[in-house]
N, C-alpha and C positions, 0 to 999 in steps of 0.2 A: 504494499499499498503506499509506503514511504516512496518508491520508486514512481509510481502513478503519479502521486502529488508532484514531485519533482519534474516530470515530464510536462504535465499540465501547466505549471508556474513558469516554466521556462518558455513553452509553446506560446502562452499569453504575452509574456514579455516581448517576444519577437515581433508578435502581430502590433503590439500596441509601439514599440520603438518604430516600425515602419510607417505606422499612421501618424506618429509625431513628425515624423522626418518629412512626411508629406502635407501635414494639414497646419502645423505650427511653427510658422517662420516668423521669428522676432523681427523687429523693426532696425536693427543694427544697420550701420552703412557699410556697403560692400567696398572692400579695400580692392583697388587695381594693381597691386604689385605685392610681390611674396618676399619678405625679408630673407628668408632662407630656405631656397627651393629644394636643397638636398634633403634637409629635415622634413619638409613637406612630402617629399618623395616617400621617405621612410616611414613616416605616418600612414600615408595612404597603401603603402604595401602590406603594413600591418593590418589596415582595415580590411584588404582584399582578401587576405588569409581568414581573419575573422569571419567575414561574410560568407566565403565558400565553405567553409566547415559548418557553419549555422544552416545555411540552406540544405546541404547534405543531410543534416539532422533533421530538419523539417520534414524532408522527402522521405528520409527512411522512417520517420514516425507515422507518416501519412500512408506509406505503401507496405510496411509490416508493423502493424500496430501490436501484435501479438507475440514478437520476436524480442522477448524481454532481454536475452543474453546479447543479441545483437545491438540493441539499444544502449544497454549498460556499458558496452564497449564503445560505441558510439560516443556517449557522455564522456569517457575518458578521454578519447581523442580529441573532443571538443574542449574539454577543460585544460588540456595539455597545449592547445594554440593559445588559449585565453592567459594560461600562466606565463607562456614565453611572452606574449605582448605586454603583460603588465611587467615583467622583469625589464623589458626593453625601454617602456614607458617611464619607470621609476628612475633610470639613469638620464631618460631626457630631462626629467622635471629638476634633477639635481643639477645639470648643468645651465638648463635655461628657464626653470619656473614654469608655469604654466604657458604651453604652445599657443599663444592667441594668434588673432586672425592677422595682425601685422607681420608675425614672423612667419607664418605658415599658412596664410590664406584661410578662408572660411572652411574649405574642404579639409585642410589638415586639421583645424581646430575641431571640426565635427568628429574627425577619425579619432583624435586624441580622447574625446568625451566618449565615443563608443567603446573604446578600449577599457577605459574606468568602468564604464557602465557594465560591461560584460565580465569584470574581472571577479574571480573567485576570493580574492583577498578583501574582505569585509573592512577591515581597519585601512587598507590601502584607499579605499572609497570614501571613508570618512575624513582621511587626511586630505584627500583632493578638494573637498567641498569648501573649505576656506578660500581656496587657491582660484577655484572655479568662480567663486561669488566675487572676489575680486577683479579677477578678469573681466568679467560680465559687466560690473560697475564701471570699468573702463572702456566699455566697448568692444573688448577681445573676445569676447564668448557671447553666445545667443542665450536669450533667457529662456527658452524653451529645456535648453541643455541644464540649466542651472535648476529649473522647475522638477524636471526628470530625477535628478541625481539627489536632490534635497527629500523629495519625497522619499524615494527607494531607501534613503539612509534611514528617516524616520519610522518608516513602517518596519523595516528590519529589525530597529530597535524596541519595537511594539509601541510606537507613539503615533498620535493621528497625522496625517499628511497635511501640508499646507495648499497645495494647488490642484489636488485631484486628479494627478497624472497616474495613480496606481489604481488598477483594477484587477479584478479576477473574475473568471467565468464559473458561474456555480448554476449546476443544472441547465445549463444552456442560456444562461442571463447573465449580462455584463451588471457586476456589483462593484460599487465604489469601496476602497477602503477607507475606514474612517475617516473624516476631514476635521481639522481644528477650526472651530469658528467658522463653520461654514456659510454662514451668511454673508461673509466677506470674501469668501472665495474668489469670485469674479474679480472685485477690486485688486486683491494681491496678483490674480493671473494678469491682468491689464497692465499692472505695473512692470511687468517683464515683457510684455507685447504679446500675451498669449491671448486667443478667441474665448469668449464665454464657455464656460463649463457645459452648458447645454448642448451648444454646437459642438463643441469637442466630441461629446458622447454620440452625438448624431452621426458626425462622421466617422466614429468608430464603430458604430453599428452596420453602417452601410459597407465599410471597408470588410469586416469579418463576417457580415451576414448574421448577425446576432440580435437579439432583443434584449433591453435591459429591464422591461417592464411588462 
């Protein structure tokens, strides 16, 4: 049962991350130049490895949902890729700090966030949060990334989320994790350039063909 829960949570995160990338664009100004193209390429290569193994995992789950041993083996393979990316990003952070938009372009900054988001090192995720927050405050990272990582860390710590980015699928329905001060959630989301929560959930339902009520 623990394996089933792990697979469902990971699958939901995959879908939700894809939806956020499509639907929740912040209002940060696009930079025309990249300060460190070589570092950008390194991050983008890491992102390609991340996405390749994740897509293969989703395909494996959909095509062979009852192959428990095969899925366990693939989870280990996927975690191995995530762990390699985490180790490489830690070295990057030690040298450059958070790789912001001016340094590696928007695509590079998004790749860095994806690596953090998929890391199995929860302490590393928590340590990256203040770095990402500062980068966002200075226009070097997007608001949707900050919202997603903030909520992920909070929910993992057993606390209410702030922006409503964390959902789960229960009995075929989209269910939001508990939100702190839910009456003001849209005001918090707006400060980070995010769409209202109701619109986000509507797009999420359309994307994964589920109902939340």
